[in-house]
C-alpha positions as CSV (number, residue, x, y, z in Angstrom):
1,X,-0.7,10.3,-11.8
2,X,-4.4,10.5,-12.3
3,X,-6.2,11.8,-9.2
4,X,-9.5,10.4,-10.5
5,X,-9.0,6.7,-11.4
6,X,-11.7,4.8,-13.3
7,X,-13.9,3.1,-10.7
8,X,-14.3,-0.1,-12.8
9,X,-10.6,-0.8,-12.4
10,X,-10.5,-0.2,-8.6
11,X,-10.4,-2.9,-5.9
12,X,-11.6,-1.7,-2.5
13,X,-11.9,-3.5,0.8
14,X,-10.6,-6.9,-0.6
15,X,-8.6,-7.7,2.5
16,X,-8.7,-6.8,6.2
17,X,-5.5,-4.9,5.9
18,X,-6.7,-2.9,2.9
19,X,-9.9,-2.0,4.8
20,X,-8.0,-1.1,8.0
21,X,-5.5,1.1,6.2
22,X,-7.8,2.5,3.6
23,X,-5.7,2.1,0.4
24,X,-7.3,1.4,-3.0
25,X,-5.9,-0.9,-5.7
26,X,-5.9,0.3,-9.3
27,X,-5.5,-2.3,-12.1
28,X,-6.4,0.1,-14.9
29,X,-2.9,0.0,-16.5
30,X,-3.0,-3.7,-17.0
31,X,0.8,-4.0,-16.6
32,X,1.7,-2.0,-13.5
33,X,-0.1,-2.8,-10.2
34,X,-0.9,0.5,-8.4
35,X,-2.5,1.5,-5.2
36,X,-3.3,4.9,-3.7
37,X,-4.0,6.2,-0.2
38,X,-5.2,9.6,1.0
39,X,-2.8,10.1,3.9
40,X,-4.5,11.4,7.0
41,X,-3.5,11.7,10.7
42,X,-4.4,8.0,11.2
43,X,-1.5,7.0,8.8
44,X,1.3,9.0,10.5
45,X,4.0,8.3,13.0
46,X,4.8,10.3,16.0
47,X,6.6,12.8,13.8
48,X,3.5,13.5,11.8
49,X,4.6,11.9,8.5
50,X,3.5,8.7,6.8
51,X,4.4,5.6,8.9
52,X,7.1,3.5,7.2
53,X,5.2,0.3,7.7
54,X,2.3,1.7,5.8
55,X,4.6,2.8,3.0
56,X,6.1,-0.7,2.8
57,X,2.6,-2.2,2.9
58,X,1.6,-0.2,-0.1
59,X,4.8,-1.0,-2.0
60,X,4.3,-4.7,-1.3
61,X,0.7,-4.6,-2.5
62,X,1.5,-2.7,-5.7
63,X,4.4,-5.1,-6.5
64,X,2.3,-8.2,-5.7
65,X,-0.5,-6.9,-7.9
66,X,2.0,-6.3,-10.7
67,X,3.0,-10.0,-10.5
68,X,-0.7,-10.9,-10.5
69,X,-1.4,-8.9,-13.7
70,X,1.1,-11.1,-15.6
71,X,-1.4,-14.0,-15.4
72,X,-4.7,-12.4,-14.5
73,X,-6.1,-9.1,-16.0
74,X,-8.2,-8.6,-12.8
75,X,-5.0,-8.4,-10.7
76,X,-6.3,-10.9,-8.1
77,X,-4.2,-14.0,-8.9
78,X,-2.4,-15.0,-5.6
79,X,1.2,-14.0,-5.2
80,X,3.4,-14.2,-2.1
81,X,6.2,-12.0,-1.1
82,X,9.5,-14.0,-0.8
83,X,11.6,-11.0,0.1
84,X,11.5,-7.2,-0.2
85,X,13.8,-4.3,0.6
86,X,12.5,-0.9,1.1
87,X,14.4,2.4,0.9
88,X,12.9,5.5,2.4
89,X,13.8,8.6,0.5
90,X,11.6,11.5,1.8
91,X,8.8,11.9,4.4
92,X,5.3,11.2,3.2
93,X,3.0,14.2,3.9
94,X,-0.8,14.6,3.9
95,X,-2.3,14.2,0.5
96,X,-2.6,11.3,-2.0
97,X,0.3,8.9,-2.4
98,X,0.6,6.3,-5.2
99,X,2.6,3.0,-5.1
100,X,3.4,1.5,-8.5
101,X,5.1,-1.8,-9.3
102,X,7.3,-2.6,-12.3
103,X,8.3,-6.1,-13.4
104,X,12.0,-6.4,-13.9
105,X,12.4,-10.1,-14.7
106,X,11.7,-13.6,-13.6
107,X,10.8,-17.0,-14.7
108,X,7.9,-19.5,-14.4
109,X,7.1,-18.9,-10.8
110,X,9.4,-16.2,-9.3
111,X,9.2,-12.5,-10.4
112,X,11.6,-9.6,-9.6
113,X,9.5,-6.5,-9.1
114,X,10.5,-2.9,-8.2
115,X,8.2,-0.4,-6.6
116,X,8.1,3.3,-6.1
117,X,5.9,5.3,-3.7
118,X,5.2,8.9,-4.8
119,X,3.3,11.8,-3.3
120,X,0.8,13.3,-5.7
121,X,3.2,16.3,-6.2
122,X,5.8,13.8,-7.7
123,X,8.1,13.5,-4.6
124,X,9.5,10.0,-4.3
125,X,8.8,8.8,-0.7
126,X,10.2,5.3,-0.9
127,X,11.4,2.6,-3.4
128,X,11.5,-1.2,-3.1
129,X,12.8,-4.3,-4.8
130,X,11.4,-7.7,-4.2
131,X,11.0,-11.3,-5.2
132,X,7.4,-12.5,-5.6
133,X,6.1,-16.0,-6.1
134,X,3.0,-17.1,-8.0
135,X,0.9,-19.5,-5.9
136,X,-1.8,-21.7,-7.4
137,X,-5.2,-21.0,-5.7
138,X,-5.5,-24.6,-4.5
139,X,-2.3,-24.2,-2.4
140,X,-3.9,-21.4,-0.4
141,X,-6.8,-23.6,0.9
């Protein structure tokens, strides 16, 4: 994982959730949606490790962005999560974590996308699998 992503491919503060948590979306790959977070004390649970809800949020975002990249190189076409399962593998520690989505299949409007959340040292923290739906912009207004 690159620790210094190219700024022109980064999406910051696009949503309230993204601003609150502090993760950054990276669409530089053009195929795999990714996001990263520099884990600090504000992201941890009472045991001092990355909160599972934040891990799931990052996986959801990376997978949704992966779906979006199939139709929009900016990675901002709207996709909704239909279902997603998360599997926690190891505790997330302080440092940078990366979530990456990978398209596994799908059709015209539904996509099957897997995600992996890794610490910058390569430790897998969590994985996910989900179903995501493309939504025309006019349906969101």
